[in-house]
C-alpha positions as CSV (number, residue, x, y, z in Angstrom):
1,X,-45.3,148.0,128.0
2,X,-45.5,144.2,127.4
3,X,-44.8,141.8,130.4
4,X,-41.3,140.9,131.0
5,X,-39.9,137.9,129.4
6,X,-38.4,135.2,131.7
7,X,-34.9,136.7,131.0
8,X,-36.0,139.9,132.5
9,X,-37.6,138.0,135.4
10,X,-34.2,136.4,136.1
11,X,-32.5,139.9,136.1
12,X,-35.0,141.3,138.5
13,X,-34.9,138.2,140.7
14,X,-31.2,138.5,141.1
15,X,-31.7,142.1,142.1
16,X,-32.3,141.0,145.7
17,X,-29.5,138.5,145.7
18,X,-26.4,140.2,144.6
19,X,-23.1,140.2,146.3
20,X,-19.4,140.9,146.7
21,X,-17.1,140.0,149.7
22,X,-17.8,142.5,152.5
23,X,-17.8,143.1,156.2
24,X,-20.5,140.9,157.7
25,X,-23.6,142.7,158.9
26,X,-25.3,142.5,162.3
27,X,-27.9,139.8,162.6
28,X,-27.0,137.6,159.7
29,X,-25.1,134.4,159.7
30,X,-21.2,134.3,159.1
31,X,-20.8,132.0,156.1
32,X,-17.0,131.8,156.6
33,X,-14.9,130.7,153.7
34,X,-17.5,128.4,152.3
35,X,-19.4,131.1,150.7
36,X,-16.5,132.7,149.1
37,X,-15.4,129.2,147.9
38,X,-18.6,128.3,146.2
39,X,-19.5,131.8,144.8
40,X,-16.5,133.8,144.3
41,X,-16.4,137.6,143.3
42,X,-15.0,136.4,139.9
43,X,-17.9,134.0,139.5
44,X,-20.2,136.8,140.3
45,X,-18.7,139.0,137.6
46,X,-18.9,136.3,135.0
47,X,-22.6,135.9,135.7
48,X,-23.1,139.6,135.6
49,X,-21.3,140.1,132.4
50,X,-23.3,137.3,130.8
51,X,-26.7,138.8,131.8
52,X,-25.4,142.2,130.6
53,X,-25.0,140.7,127.1
54,X,-28.6,140.1,127.1
55,X,-29.6,143.4,128.6
56,X,-27.7,145.4,126.0
57,X,-29.7,143.6,123.3
58,X,-33.0,144.2,125.1
59,X,-35.1,146.9,123.3
60,X,-35.4,148.6,126.7
61,X,-31.7,149.2,126.8
62,X,-31.2,153.0,127.1
63,X,-27.7,153.5,125.6
64,X,-27.9,157.3,126.4
65,X,-24.4,158.3,127.5
66,X,-25.6,161.3,129.4
67,X,-28.1,159.5,131.4
68,X,-25.9,156.6,132.2
69,X,-23.0,158.8,133.0
70,X,-25.2,160.8,135.5
71,X,-26.2,157.5,137.1
72,X,-22.6,156.3,137.4
73,X,-21.5,159.6,139.0
74,X,-24.3,159.4,141.6
75,X,-23.8,155.7,142.0
76,X,-20.0,155.9,142.5
77,X,-20.4,158.8,144.9
78,X,-22.3,156.5,147.1
79,X,-20.2,153.4,146.6
80,X,-17.0,155.3,147.4
81,X,-18.3,155.6,151.0
82,X,-18.8,151.8,151.3
83,X,-16.6,149.7,153.5
84,X,-16.1,147.5,150.5
85,X,-13.7,149.5,148.3
86,X,-12.7,146.8,146.0
87,X,-16.1,146.3,144.2
88,X,-16.4,148.0,140.9
89,X,-19.9,149.2,139.8
90,X,-21.6,150.0,136.6
91,X,-25.0,151.8,136.7
92,X,-27.3,151.9,133.6
93,X,-30.8,153.0,132.7
94,X,-33.5,150.9,130.9
95,X,-36.4,152.6,129.1
96,X,-39.3,151.3,131.2
97,X,-42.2,153.3,132.8
98,X,-42.3,150.9,135.7
99,X,-40.8,151.9,139.1
100,X,-38.0,149.5,139.5
101,X,-34.2,149.1,140.0
102,X,-32.1,146.0,140.5
103,X,-28.6,144.8,141.0
104,X,-26.9,142.0,139.3
105,X,-23.8,139.9,140.3
106,X,-20.6,141.6,139.8
107,X,-21.8,145.2,140.8
108,X,-24.1,146.0,137.8
109,X,-27.0,148.2,138.8
110,X,-30.0,149.0,136.5
111,X,-32.6,151.7,137.0
112,X,-35.8,152.0,135.2
113,X,-36.5,155.5,133.7
114,X,-40.0,155.4,135.5
115,X,-38.2,155.2,138.8
116,X,-35.9,158.1,137.9
117,X,-39.0,160.4,137.0
118,X,-41.0,159.2,140.1
119,X,-38.0,160.5,142.4
120,X,-39.1,163.9,143.8
121,X,-35.5,164.7,144.8
122,X,-32.1,163.6,144.1
123,X,-31.9,162.2,147.6
124,X,-34.7,159.9,146.9
125,X,-33.0,158.5,143.8
126,X,-29.8,158.2,145.6
127,X,-31.5,156.4,148.4
128,X,-32.5,153.6,145.8
129,X,-29.1,153.5,144.5
130,X,-27.6,153.2,148.0
131,X,-30.0,150.3,148.8
132,X,-28.9,148.4,145.7
133,X,-25.2,149.1,146.4
134,X,-25.6,147.6,149.8
135,X,-27.2,144.5,148.3
136,X,-24.1,144.0,146.2
137,X,-21.4,144.8,148.9
138,X,-23.1,142.7,151.5
139,X,-22.5,139.4,149.6
140,X,-26.3,138.4,149.7
141,X,-26.1,136.0,146.9
142,X,-23.5,133.8,148.7
143,X,-25.6,133.9,151.7
144,X,-28.6,132.7,149.9
145,X,-26.6,129.9,148.2
146,X,-25.4,128.6,151.7
147,X,-29.0,128.8,153.3
148,X,-30.7,127.3,150.4
149,X,-28.1,124.4,150.2
150,X,-27.8,125.0,146.5
151,X,-24.2,124.4,145.5
152,X,-24.8,124.6,141.8
153,X,-24.9,128.0,139.9
154,X,-27.7,126.7,137.6
155,X,-29.9,125.7,140.6
156,X,-29.2,129.2,142.2
157,X,-30.3,131.0,139.2
158,X,-33.5,129.0,138.9
159,X,-34.2,129.5,142.6
160,X,-33.8,133.4,142.0
161,X,-36.6,133.1,139.3
162,X,-38.8,131.2,141.7
163,X,-38.4,133.9,144.4
164,X,-39.2,136.5,141.9
165,X,-42.4,134.9,140.6
166,X,-43.5,134.0,144.0
167,X,-43.9,137.7,144.8
168,X,-45.8,138.6,141.6
169,X,-47.7,135.4,140.7
170,X,-48.4,132.5,143.2
171,X,-49.4,130.3,140.2
172,X,-46.1,130.7,138.5
173,X,-44.4,130.2,141.8
174,X,-46.1,126.9,142.2
175,X,-45.0,125.9,138.6
176,X,-41.5,126.7,139.7
177,X,-41.7,124.6,142.8
178,X,-43.1,121.7,140.8
179,X,-40.0,122.0,138.6
180,X,-37.9,121.2,141.6
181,X,-36.3,124.7,141.8
182,X,-38.7,126.4,144.3
183,X,-38.3,124.3,147.4
184,X,-38.9,126.4,150.6
185,X,-39.7,129.5,148.6
186,X,-41.3,131.0,151.6
187,X,-38.2,130.5,153.7
188,X,-36.3,132.3,151.0
189,X,-38.7,135.2,151.0
190,X,-38.4,135.6,154.8
191,X,-34.6,135.5,154.6
192,X,-34.6,138.2,151.7
193,X,-36.5,140.3,154.0
194,X,-33.4,140.3,156.2
195,X,-31.5,141.4,153.3
196,X,-33.9,144.3,152.9
197,X,-33.5,145.5,156.3
198,X,-29.7,145.2,156.1
199,X,-29.7,147.1,152.7
200,X,-31.9,149.7,154.3
201,X,-29.5,150.2,157.4
202,X,-26.3,150.4,155.2
203,X,-28.0,152.4,152.5
204,X,-28.9,155.1,155.1
205,X,-25.3,155.1,156.1
206,X,-24.0,155.6,152.6
207,X,-26.6,158.5,152.0
208,X,-25.4,160.3,155.1
209,X,-21.8,159.9,154.4
210,X,-22.3,161.0,150.7
211,X,-24.0,164.2,151.7
212,X,-27.6,163.3,150.8
213,X,-30.7,163.8,152.9
214,X,-31.3,160.4,154.6
215,X,-35.1,161.3,154.9
216,X,-35.1,160.7,151.1
217,X,-35.2,157.0,151.6
218,X,-38.2,156.8,154.0
219,X,-40.1,159.5,152.0
220,X,-39.6,157.6,148.7
221,X,-40.4,154.1,150.1
222,X,-43.5,155.5,151.9
223,X,-44.8,157.1,148.6
224,X,-44.2,153.7,146.9
225,X,-46.1,152.0,149.6
226,X,-49.2,154.5,149.3
227,X,-49.2,154.0,145.5
228,X,-49.2,150.2,146.1
229,X,-52.2,150.6,148.4
230,X,-53.9,152.7,145.8
231,X,-53.4,150.4,143.0
232,X,-53.3,147.0,144.7
233,X,-53.3,145.0,141.4
234,X,-50.4,147.1,139.9
235,X,-48.2,147.8,142.8
236,X,-44.6,149.2,141.8
237,X,-42.3,146.6,140.7
238,X,-39.8,147.7,143.2
239,X,-42.2,146.7,146.1
240,X,-42.5,143.1,144.5
241,X,-38.7,142.6,144.1
242,X,-37.9,144.6,147.4
243,X,-40.9,143.7,149.9
244,X,-41.6,146.6,151.8
245,X,-43.1,146.0,155.3
246,X,-44.5,148.2,158.1
247,X,-41.5,147.0,160.2
248,X,-39.0,148.1,157.6
249,X,-40.6,151.7,157.5
250,X,-40.7,151.8,161.2
251,X,-37.1,150.8,161.5
252,X,-36.0,153.5,158.9
253,X,-38.0,156.1,160.8
254,X,-36.4,155.2,164.2
255,X,-32.9,155.4,162.7
256,X,-33.8,158.9,161.2
257,X,-35.6,160.2,164.2
258,X,-33.5,162.7,166.2
259,X,-31.0,163.2,163.4
260,X,-30.5,166.9,162.4
261,X,-32.5,167.9,159.3
262,X,-30.2,168.6,156.3
263,X,-31.6,170.3,153.3
264,X,-29.9,169.2,150.3
265,X,-30.3,170.9,146.9
266,X,-30.8,168.9,143.8
267,X,-28.0,169.1,141.2
268,X,-28.9,170.6,137.9
269,X,-27.7,167.5,136.2
270,X,-30.4,165.5,138.1
271,X,-33.0,167.9,136.8
272,X,-31.6,167.9,133.3
273,X,-31.7,164.1,133.1
274,X,-35.3,164.1,134.3
275,X,-36.2,166.7,131.7
276,X,-34.6,164.8,129.0
277,X,-36.3,161.6,129.9
278,X,-39.6,163.3,130.1
279,X,-39.1,164.9,126.7
280,X,-39.0,161.5,125.3
281,X,-42.3,160.3,126.6
282,X,-45.6,160.1,124.6
283,X,-45.8,161.9,121.2
284,X,-43.5,164.8,120.4
285,X,-46.6,167.2,120.5
286,X,-47.6,165.9,123.9
287,X,-44.1,166.4,125.3
288,X,-44.0,169.9,124.0
289,X,-47.4,170.8,125.4
290,X,-46.5,169.4,128.9
291,X,-43.4,171.6,129.1
292,X,-45.2,174.7,127.8
293,X,-47.9,174.3,130.2
294,X,-45.6,173.9,133.1
295,X,-43.6,176.9,132.1
296,X,-46.7,179.0,131.7
297,X,-48.4,177.9,135.0
298,X,-44.9,177.8,136.7
299,X,-45.9,174.4,137.9
300,X,-42.6,172.9,138.4
301,X,-40.5,172.1,141.4
302,X,-37.0,172.3,139.8
303,X,-35.2,175.0,138.1
304,X,-36.5,177.0,135.1
305,X,-33.4,176.1,133.1
306,X,-34.4,172.3,133.4
307,X,-37.8,173.2,132.0
308,X,-36.3,175.2,129.1
309,X,-34.1,172.4,128.4
310,X,-36.8,169.8,128.4
311,X,-38.9,172.0,126.1
312,X,-35.9,172.5,123.8
313,X,-35.4,168.6,123.7
314,X,-39.2,168.0,122.9
315,X,-39.2,170.7,120.2
316,X,-36.1,169.1,118.6
317,X,-37.8,165.8,118.7
318,X,-41.0,167.5,117.2
319,X,-38.8,168.9,114.4
320,X,-39.5,172.5,115.3
321,X,-35.9,173.7,115.0
322,X,-36.3,177.4,115.3
323,X,-38.4,177.1,118.5
324,X,-35.7,174.7,120.0
325,X,-33.2,177.5,119.1
326,X,-35.2,180.0,120.9
327,X,-35.4,177.8,124.1
328,X,-31.5,177.3,123.9
329,X,-31.2,181.1,123.8
330,X,-33.2,181.2,127.0
331,X,-30.8,178.8,128.6
332,X,-27.9,181.0,127.6
333,X,-29.9,183.9,129.1
334,X,-30.4,182.0,132.3
335,X,-26.6,181.3,132.4
336,X,-27.1,177.5,132.8
337,X,-24.0,175.6,132.5
338,X,-23.8,171.9,131.7
339,X,-22.3,169.6,129.3
340,X,-25.7,168.4,128.4
341,X,-26.7,171.8,127.2
342,X,-23.6,171.9,124.8
343,X,-24.5,168.6,123.3
344,X,-28.0,169.9,122.7
345,X,-26.7,172.9,121.0
346,X,-24.4,170.9,118.9
347,X,-27.3,168.5,117.9
348,X,-29.4,171.5,116.8
349,X,-26.6,172.7,114.5
350,X,-26.3,169.2,113.0
351,X,-30.0,169.1,112.4
352,X,-29.7,172.4,110.5
353,X,-26.9,171.0,108.4
354,X,-24.3,173.2,110.0
355,X,-21.7,170.5,111.0
356,X,-18.6,173.0,111.3
357,X,-20.7,175.0,113.9
358,X,-21.4,171.8,115.8
359,X,-17.7,171.0,115.8
360,X,-16.9,174.4,117.0
361,X,-19.3,174.1,119.9
362,X,-18.1,170.8,121.1
363,X,-14.4,171.6,120.8
364,X,-14.9,174.4,123.1
365,X,-17.1,172.2,125.4
366,X,-14.4,169.4,125.4
367,X,-11.8,172.0,126.8
368,X,-14.3,172.8,129.5
369,X,-15.5,169.3,130.2
370,X,-12.7,167.0,129.1
371,X,-14.0,163.9,130.8
372,X,-17.5,164.1,129.5
373,X,-18.1,161.1,127.3
374,X,-21.2,162.4,125.5
375,X,-19.2,165.5,124.3
376,X,-16.4,163.2,123.0
377,X,-18.8,160.9,121.1
378,X,-20.6,164.0,119.7
379,X,-17.3,165.7,118.6
380,X,-16.5,162.5,116.6
381,X,-19.8,162.4,114.9
382,X,-19.7,166.1,114.1
383,X,-16.2,165.8,112.6
384,X,-17.4,162.9,110.4
385,X,-20.5,164.9,109.5
386,X,-18.2,167.8,108.5
387,X,-16.1,165.5,106.2
388,X,-13.2,165.5,108.6
389,X,-12.3,161.8,109.2
390,X,-8.7,162.4,109.6
391,X,-9.3,164.9,112.3
392,X,-11.7,162.5,113.9
393,X,-9.3,159.5,113.8
394,X,-6.5,161.7,115.5
395,X,-9.0,162.7,118.3
396,X,-10.2,159.1,118.7
397,X,-6.7,157.8,119.1
398,X,-5.7,160.3,121.7
399,X,-9.0,159.7,123.5
400,X,-8.5,155.9,123.7
401,X,-5.1,156.4,125.4
402,X,-7.2,157.8,128.4
403,X,-10.2,155.6,128.0
404,X,-9.0,152.3,126.4
405,X,-11.9,150.4,127.7
406,X,-14.6,152.5,126.0
407,X,-16.4,150.2,123.7
408,X,-18.5,153.0,122.1
409,X,-15.4,154.9,121.2
410,X,-13.9,151.8,119.6
411,X,-17.1,151.5,117.4
412,X,-16.8,155.1,116.3
413,X,-13.1,154.3,115.5
414,X,-14.3,151.4,113.4
415,X,-16.8,153.7,111.7
416,X,-14.1,156.3,111.0
417,X,-11.6,153.8,109.5
418,X,-14.4,152.6,107.2
419,X,-14.9,156.0,105.8
420,X,-11.0,156.2,105.4
421,X,-11.1,152.9,103.5
422,X,-8.9,151.1,106.0
423,X,-10.6,147.7,106.2
424,X,-8.2,146.0,108.5
425,X,-8.2,148.6,111.1
426,X,-11.9,149.0,110.7
427,X,-12.5,145.2,111.6
428,X,-9.9,145.3,114.3
429,X,-11.5,148.3,116.0
430,X,-14.9,146.7,115.9
431,X,-13.5,143.6,117.3
432,X,-12.3,145.7,120.4
433,X,-15.8,147.1,120.8
434,X,-17.3,143.6,120.7
435,X,-14.7,142.2,123.1
436,X,-15.3,145.0,125.7
437,X,-19.0,144.2,125.6
438,X,-18.3,140.6,126.2
439,X,-19.2,139.5,122.7
440,X,-16.3,137.2,122.1
441,X,-17.5,135.1,119.1
442,X,-18.4,138.5,117.3
443,X,-14.9,139.8,118.1
444,X,-13.3,136.7,116.7
445,X,-15.4,137.1,113.4
446,X,-14.1,140.6,113.0
447,X,-10.5,139.6,113.5
448,X,-10.9,137.0,111.0
449,X,-12.3,139.6,108.6
450,X,-9.3,141.9,109.4
451,X,-7.0,138.9,108.4
452,X,-8.8,138.8,105.0
453,X,-9.0,142.6,104.5
454,X,-6.3,142.7,101.8
455,X,-4.7,146.0,103.3
456,X,-2.6,146.7,106.2
457,X,1.1,146.3,106.8
458,X,3.2,143.3,108.3
459,X,3.1,144.8,111.7
460,X,-0.8,145.4,111.7
461,X,-1.3,141.9,110.6
462,X,0.9,140.5,113.3
463,X,-1.2,142.5,115.9
464,X,-4.4,141.1,114.5
465,X,-3.2,137.5,114.5
466,X,-2.0,137.9,118.2
467,X,-5.3,139.4,119.3
468,X,-7.1,136.6,117.4
469,X,-5.3,133.9,119.3
470,X,-6.2,135.6,122.7
471,X,-9.9,135.9,121.7
472,X,-10.1,132.3,120.5
473,X,-8.5,131.2,123.8
474,X,-10.9,133.4,125.8
475,X,-13.8,131.8,123.7
476,X,-12.5,128.3,124.4
477,X,-12.1,129.0,128.2
478,X,-15.7,130.4,128.3
479,X,-17.1,127.3,126.6
480,X,-15.1,125.1,129.1
481,X,-16.5,126.9,132.1
482,X,-20.0,126.8,130.8
483,X,-19.7,122.9,130.4
484,X,-18.2,122.6,133.9
485,X,-21.1,124.6,135.3
486,X,-23.6,122.6,133.5
487,X,-22.0,119.2,134.6
488,X,-21.8,120.3,138.2
C-alpha cells in the first residue's frame, strides 16, 4: 500500500492523544478546570467529526456494516465497563494490511483490517480496543495541551503530526520542528509514554470486567514486539504510534501475574469477520486456494464453520456460485447460526437472479435478528431488486422510526424514492444522509434541489424549507467557529 498522506498521519498522530473528561489516573497531573475550558468534550467531538469526514472519503474506508457492527459491539462491551459512562464511541475499520489502530477526539476508534487478522484470539483484539478506549476516557489530549502550553487548536493538531513523524522519520520530525510546531518533541514523546502506561493499566481493567482474558494484551503486544525486532525497518505501525517499552511489558506482566487463568472462547462472529476479511485478500483464486488448503489440512485454529464461510465468500467473489452454494449447505449442516450467514445466503440468491428468494431469506432473518443493520440494508436492496419499491419504502419508514440517525438507511430511502419518481422526497432523504455524515453543504444543496423538484405537497415543501433554514444556520455556525479557531 502507498505511504499515508499527511491527513492519515494526522489521524494516527491523534491516536495517542484522544480524550474525554474522566476520573484522573494515578501518576498524571491534575489539570483542573483549565483543560476542560480550553479543550471541551464538545470541541473534541467537532474535531473528531471533521476528521471522520475525510476518513469516509478515503479509499481505505471499509463501509462494511457487518465488520463495523462487530467492532462496535465489541468496543461498546468494553466501554460500558469504563468509569466514564457519558462518552459515546464509534468503532470502524479501514482496509489496510498494516497492524494499527487509533483513536480520534470525540470517541472515534479506527482499526486496520491487518490488525484484526493479526489477532490470534478475540481477547487480543479486545485488548487493543480497550487500550484505545482508555486513551479516550482519560482525557489525554487536554493533558497534552496543558503540558505543551499550546492553547490554540491548530497548534495542537500540528504538534500531533510532529509527534507522529518523530516516531517514524527523524528527518520529517526536524522539518516539523523547523516549522515552529515541534518544540520539545522529545518531552512530548516521553509524556505520551505515560499515557501508554495508563492506557495499559486501565485497558487491563476493562478487559477483565468485560469477561475477556487479560493475558490477551500482553501476548499480543509481545508478538508485535517480536515482529518489530525481526523486521526492524518495517515495525508494526502500532508500535510507532504506541511506543512499546520493556518497562511497559514488565508492568503488564506484573499486573497479570498471580491472577487466575481464565480461558475465554472466541465468539463465532469474531471468526466469521476474520474469515470474511481474509476472503477479500489477494486475487479471488488465491483466496479460494487458501481456504481449500486450510480445510483439507485441518490447519485452522477456529471453527470449521468459519472456514466454510470464508471459502463460500471467496468462491462468491470468484464467481463460482454452485461451489459457494455447496459451502453454504455445509454451513447449514454444521448448524452454524449467524446473521452474517443469512446475508451471505441472500447475496448468493441475488447473484443467481432470484431476488424473491433473497427477500424470503432476509425477511425470516430480520425476525430472528431484528437489530442487525446488514440484514435491514440487504432486505431493502433485495426488495428493490425484486421490483417491490412500495414494500421497500414501507419497511424503511418503519425502520427509521427506530434508527433515525442511520445515514445509510436514509440513502437507501433516497434511492427508493427515486425509483418511485418522488423527486422532492428523494432529495430530502439524501439531504438527511449527508447531514448525518457531517456533510452540511451537500445537505443544503440537496434541500435546494428538493425545493425545485416540482412535486410534493404544501406540507412537504414546508418541511423542506424549515430543514433548509436549519442546515444553512448550521453551515454558518461551522464557518464562524472555523474562522474563530483560525484567528485564535
